[in-house]
C-alpha distance (Angstrom), angle and dihedral (degrees) to the residues before:
residue distance angle dihedral
M1 . . .
I2 3.80 . .
F3 3.78 114.8 .
L4 3.82 116.1 -147.9
T5 3.79 116.3 -164.6
V6 3.78 128.9 173.7
G7 3.80 99.7 176.3
T8 3.77 124.2 -113.5
Q9 3.81 105.2 -101.6
F10 3.80 99.3 73.8
S11 3.78 135.6 18.4
F12 3.79 118.0 -111.3
D13 3.80 106.5 -168.4
R14 3.81 92.0 159.1
L15 3.82 93.1 64.9
V16 3.80 95.7 39.9
K17 3.82 91.0 50.6
A18 3.81 92.3 46.9
V19 3.82 92.0 52.8
D20 3.82 91.9 43.2
F21 3.81 90.9 53.2
A22 3.83 91.1 45.4
V23 3.81 89.3 55.8
E24 3.82 90.6 46.1
R25 3.83 91.2 51.7
G26 3.81 92.3 47.9
Q27 3.80 94.2 -112.2
I28 3.80 87.3 123.6
A29 3.79 113.4 43.3
E30 3.80 96.5 168.5
Q31 3.80 120.9 90.7
V32 3.81 112.8 -92.4
Y33 3.78 126.0 -153.0
A34 3.80 119.6 -175.3
Q35 3.76 143.9 -161.7
I36 3.82 100.5 -158.1
G37 3.79 106.8 172.6
K38 3.79 117.9 -146.1
N39 3.81 95.7 -27.2
S40 3.77 118.5 159.5
Y41 3.82 89.0 -147.0
R42 3.81 115.9 78.1
P43 3.81 117.0 -161.4
Y44 3.81 119.3 -120.2
N45 3.79 99.2 -163.0
F46 3.79 104.1 51.0
E47 3.78 141.0 28.8
S48 3.79 118.0 -94.6
I49 3.77 141.4 176.1
P50 3.82 129.4 -164.5
S51 3.80 95.4 -129.2
L52 3.80 140.5 2.5
E53 3.79 129.8 -153.3
K54 3.82 110.6 -111.8
P55 3.86 96.7 -106.2
L56 3.81 91.3 51.4
F57 3.82 91.9 44.5
D58 3.82 89.2 52.0
K59 3.81 90.1 48.8
Y60 3.82 91.8 54.7
I61 3.81 90.8 48.7
C62 3.81 90.6 51.5
E63 3.81 95.7 45.1
A64 3.80 97.9 43.2
S65 3.79 120.6 101.0
C66 3.81 86.7 -144.6
I67 3.78 140.3 -12.8
I68 3.80 132.4 -126.8
S69 3.79 114.4 -161.4
H70 3.77 151.5 147.1
A71 3.81 112.4 -88.2
G72 3.80 97.1 -99.3
M73 3.80 115.0 149.0
G74 3.80 93.9 -132.6
T75 3.78 93.0 56.0
I76 3.81 93.6 42.3
A77 3.82 91.8 50.8
M78 3.80 92.7 47.6
V79 3.79 94.4 47.9
L80 3.80 92.7 46.6
S81 3.81 91.1 49.6
N82 3.81 87.0 55.7
N83 3.83 92.1 48.5
K84 3.79 93.6 -124.6
P85 3.81 126.9 149.8
L86 3.79 109.1 -106.3
L87 3.79 131.9 -163.6
V88 3.79 114.4 -169.9
M89 3.77 133.3 -168.6
P90 3.80 109.4 -163.8
R91 3.75 119.2 -134.9
Q92 3.80 108.8 -117.1
K93 3.77 133.5 -145.0
K94 3.82 93.5 -139.5
Y95 3.83 89.1 64.8
G96 3.81 93.2 46.6
E97 3.81 90.8 -113.2
V98 3.84 94.8 124.4
V99 3.81 137.7 4.0
N100 3.83 94.1 -113.4
D101 3.80 138.3 9.5
H102 3.79 98.5 -103.7
Q103 3.82 90.7 128.1
I104 3.81 90.5 60.1
A105 3.81 90.2 54.6
I106 3.81 91.3 47.5
A107 3.81 92.7 48.5
R108 3.81 93.5 48.1
K109 3.80 93.5 49.8
F110 3.81 95.9 46.4
E111 3.81 91.5 45.3
E112 3.81 90.8 48.4
L113 3.82 88.0 54.1
G114 3.82 91.1 51.1
H115 3.80 95.6 -115.2
I116 3.81 98.9 115.7
L117 3.79 144.7 5.1
A118 3.80 119.0 -118.1
V119 3.78 134.5 -160.7
Y120 3.79 122.2 -169.5
R121 3.82 102.5 -178.2
E122 3.79 128.3 45.1
E123 3.81 91.7 -130.3
D124 3.83 89.5 62.0
L125 3.81 94.0 53.6
Q126 3.82 96.8 94.0
A127 3.81 93.5 58.1
K128 3.80 92.2 47.8
L129 3.81 91.0 48.1
E130 3.80 88.1 56.7
Q131 3.81 90.2 51.1
L132 3.80 90.6 47.4
K133 3.81 91.3 61.7
S134 3.80 91.5 69.6
F135 3.80 101.3 21.2
V136 3.79 116.3 129.7
P137 3.81 111.0 -169.7
R138 3.78 118.0 -131.3
P139 3.82 107.1 -116.6
R140 3.78 114.5 -105.3
T141 3.76 118.2 -131.1
N142 3.76 125.6 -166.7
N143 3.78 116.8 -122.0
T144 3.78 98.2 -150.6
E145 3.80 94.6 167.3
A146 3.81 92.5 56.1
I147 3.80 90.8 49.7
I148 3.80 91.4 49.9
N149 3.81 90.4 49.7
K150 3.81 92.5 51.0
I151 3.80 91.8 49.4
S152 3.81 90.7 47.4
E153 3.83 91.1 50.9
Y154 3.78 90.8 49.9
L155 3.80 93.0 48.4
S156 3.81 90.3 48.5
C157 3.80 89.8 54.3
L158 3.81 90.2 51.2
N159 3.81 91.5 50.5
Q160 3.82 91.8 49.6
S161 3.79 93.5 51.0
A162 3.82 94.4 47.3
């Protein structure tokens, strides 16, 4: 089962439609289940629900063979912690899906590091779905020491300016 999630804060009709059409065209043969938020578009080719309680959401993440999602940090972190293949489509400002393109920057960086796959245009979805079938995400490790150093540098700057 492929789990599609778009978060609950904003609608993301563009991604839900793209996945629905991919199922319709046979580009996705596996069963899809989706958490679609308050989308105006309702998929025809798979079951969906606006929102899931956290335990049920976690269950779908764990049971899914892979996840398709928006490029929200919460979802990316959760999927990576479960070692699942993840394909993201960032919400984009030019479509009125977000106020800035932070999700594009997140997707590019995590894809560059080998943690996820990203698709930016609906017409490129089929090729990324093919890659997703054999994609093994590079494990993400926390660099606690680097974070501590950055915080220490910042605090030192504050002390010097005071």
